[in-house]
N, C-alpha and C positions, 0 to 999 in steps of 0.2 A: 469497428468490424475487423479490422487487422489483428485486435487482442481477441477477439472471439474466434477467429480461425487459428491463431497460435494456442489457444487453450484445447480447441478441438484436436489439433495435431499431438499436442501433449498427451492429452488423455487417449488418442489412439496408440501411441508408441506405447503408454504404459501397459494398454489392455492386451496388445500385440506382444508386447514383452513378456506378459504374465502367460500368454498362450505358448510361448516358447517354452518358458520356465515349467510349465505344466509337462510339455512334450518332453523335455530333458528329464524330468522327475519320471517320466513313464518309461524312458529309455534306461534309466539307472536300475529299473526294475525288470527290463525284459528279460525273457528267458531263452529266447532263441534267437538265430541269425535272422529269420523271416521277419519277426516283429522288430528286430533292432533296424533291418534294412527300410522297413516301411516308415519307422518313426524317424530315422536319420532323413529319409526324403522328406517327409513332411515339414521337419524343421528347415531344411534346405529352402522348400518352397516358401516357407514363411518368411523368411529373410529376404527372398527375392521379391514377394508381392506386398509384403506388409510393413516391413521394418527398414524403412529408407532405402530400400534397394541395395542390401548390402551384400555386394556380390562377391566379397572375400569370405565372408562367414557362409555363404550360401555354398561356395565351391569346395570349402572344408567339408561342409556336411553332406554334399553330394559325394565327395571321393570316398567318405568312410561308409555312405549307403552302398555305393558300387562295390568295394571290399566286401562288405557283408553279404550282399546279394551274389556275388560271383562265387564266394565261398560255398553255398549251397544250390548254385545255379537256378536262381529265382530270377527267370527271363524279364518278368514284368517290371520288378524292382530295379534291374540292372538297366533296362531301357529308361526308366524314369529318372535314375540317376545320371545316366547319360544326358538326357534331355535337359535338366537342370542344370548340370556341369555346362551345356552348351549355352543356356541363358545367362550363366556368371561370367562367361567369357565372350559374351556377345561382340565385343568390341575387337576381339581377335578374331576375325573372319574366317582364317584357315582351320583354326581348332574348333570354334563354333561348329562350322560346317563338318568337319571330321564327327563330332560328337553327335550331331543331329543325325547324319547318315547312319552311324551306328544304332542309334536309337530307333530310327525308322525301319531299319532293317529287322530289329527285334519284334518291333510292333506289327509289322507286316506278317511274321510267323505267327504271332498272336492272333492275327485277324482283328486288331483292335482299331477300328475305324476312327473313332473319337482323336486317339492319340496318334494315329497316322497323319490325321488332317491338322493337327496341332505342330508337327513336325514340318509337314509342308509350308505351313503359314510362317513358321520361324525361318525356315529355309529362305522363303521369298523375302523376309525382312532383311536378311545379311546379304541378299543378292545386289 
């Protein structure tokens, strides 16, 4: 049973790793900052959700997404990058709280109720 679980975990890492590789390939071909910001956020999210919760890599990609999105004032992706950055630094409560509040504020201006709820949920987690 333990061997089967280990094999499944290894297969999952390979599949998810190839998903990140595919996103990185798309990133190298991205023609504009909006596409770059979206892809960088997707990669960050993959590192948080699927690849052994790799907070360091997720944080690096969220930072890059934030810069790309800020460059063109892409509020939705700025908010997403801040949210992902907060999840990456969740153990540093003050920083996570700061990023989540910034993200929440942007999502409120966008009237994005699903992501507003996600921000409130994460704020509850760190409280």
